[in-house]
Structures are given as structure tokens and as C-alpha cells.
C-alpha positions as CSV (number, residue, x, y, z in Angstrom):
1,M,132.5,87.4,-251.5
2,R,131.7,85.9,-248.1
3,K,128.2,84.6,-247.3
4,T,126.5,86.0,-244.3
5,P,126.0,83.3,-241.7
6,P,122.4,82.3,-241.0
7,P,120.7,83.6,-237.8
8,V,121.4,81.6,-234.7
9,A,117.8,80.4,-234.6
10,E,118.2,78.7,-237.9
11,L,121.4,76.8,-237.0
12,P,120.8,73.2,-236.0
13,L,121.0,72.7,-232.3
14,R,122.6,69.7,-230.5
15,D,120.2,67.5,-228.6
16,E,121.4,68.9,-225.2
17,E,120.9,72.5,-226.5
18,T,117.5,71.7,-227.8
19,E,116.5,70.1,-224.5
20,R,117.7,73.3,-222.6
21,A,115.8,75.5,-225.1
22,I,112.6,73.4,-224.6
23,I,112.9,73.5,-220.8
24,A,113.4,77.3,-221.0
25,A,110.2,77.6,-223.2
26,L,108.3,75.4,-220.7
27,E,109.5,77.6,-217.9
28,E,107.6,80.5,-219.5
29,C,104.4,78.4,-219.7
30,R,104.5,77.0,-216.2
31,P,103.1,80.0,-214.3
32,Y,99.9,79.8,-216.3
33,L,99.5,76.1,-215.4
34,Q,100.5,76.7,-211.8
35,Q,97.7,79.2,-211.4
36,D,95.3,76.3,-211.7
37,G,97.3,73.9,-209.6
38,G,99.1,72.2,-212.5
39,D,102.6,71.9,-213.9
40,V,104.5,70.4,-216.8
41,E,108.0,68.9,-217.2
42,L,110.1,67.7,-220.2
43,V,110.7,63.9,-220.0
44,R,112.9,63.7,-223.1
45,Y,113.5,65.0,-226.6
46,E,113.9,62.6,-229.5
47,A,116.0,64.3,-232.2
48,E,115.4,61.7,-234.8
49,T,111.6,62.3,-234.7
50,Q,111.9,65.9,-233.5
51,T,109.4,65.0,-230.7
52,A,109.4,66.4,-227.2
53,E,107.8,64.2,-224.7
54,I,106.3,65.9,-221.7
55,R,104.4,65.0,-218.5
56,F,101.6,67.1,-217.0
57,L,101.6,67.2,-213.2
58,G,99.2,68.2,-210.5
59,A,95.7,69.3,-211.6
60,C,96.8,69.2,-215.3
61,A,97.5,65.4,-215.1
62,G,93.8,64.5,-215.0
63,C,92.3,67.5,-216.7
64,P,90.0,66.8,-219.7
65,L,91.4,69.9,-221.5
66,M,95.0,68.6,-221.3
67,L,95.3,67.8,-225.0
68,M,93.8,71.1,-226.0
69,T,96.2,72.9,-223.6
70,L,99.1,71.0,-225.2
71,R,98.2,71.5,-228.9
72,A,96.8,75.1,-228.8
73,G,99.0,76.5,-226.1
74,I,102.2,74.7,-225.1
75,E,103.1,73.0,-228.3
76,R,102.6,76.1,-230.4
77,F,104.6,78.3,-227.9
78,V,107.5,75.8,-227.7
79,Q,107.6,75.5,-231.5
80,L,107.9,79.2,-231.9
81,R,110.8,79.3,-229.5
82,V,112.5,76.0,-230.6
83,P,112.0,75.3,-234.3
84,A,113.7,71.9,-233.9
85,V,110.5,70.6,-232.2
86,R,108.0,69.4,-234.7
87,R,105.7,67.5,-232.3
88,M,105.0,67.2,-228.6
89,E,103.5,64.1,-226.9
90,V,102.1,63.6,-223.4
91,L,103.4,60.6,-221.5
């Protein structure tokens, strides 16, 4: 009897695929940041630590709510879309 393969979302992604998936998730978040004159970009993904490093741009770069935006908004959203991401850090 053959086993049913796991859903695609559960298959491990290569680093490049993970980076593309993170970028795609960030693209969905960007319009909300851009409404307030800000933006975000992926700097790199470290597969060993499962950490995505991002940079806030524009008005977001100096915003006192930057970490709250990251933890409660962007990080949670990206983790739902890309399970390989366990943590996000701001550079």
C-alpha cells in the first residue's frame, strides 16, 4: 500500500525557495506599510537558524512601533505562509 505524499506546504523548501516564499509574503504586507510611507525588504534568510532578517524602510525605519509591527503583524503573517520561518529579526 502506497503512502500518500504530504501536502506541499509540509515539504522542506530549499533556501532559494524559502526566500522567494518570504518575499512573496512580504509583498502582501507592503501595501499596508506603504500607506504610512514605509516599506520592508528581506535582507537574507538563514536556514540553519530558520531566521529571516528584514529591513524597514522609509517611515517604518524610525517608527517606535516597528517591533510591534514586526512581531504582531509581519512575523505572524510570514510564518503562516512560510512555516520554515521560525523567527524574524530587524537589521
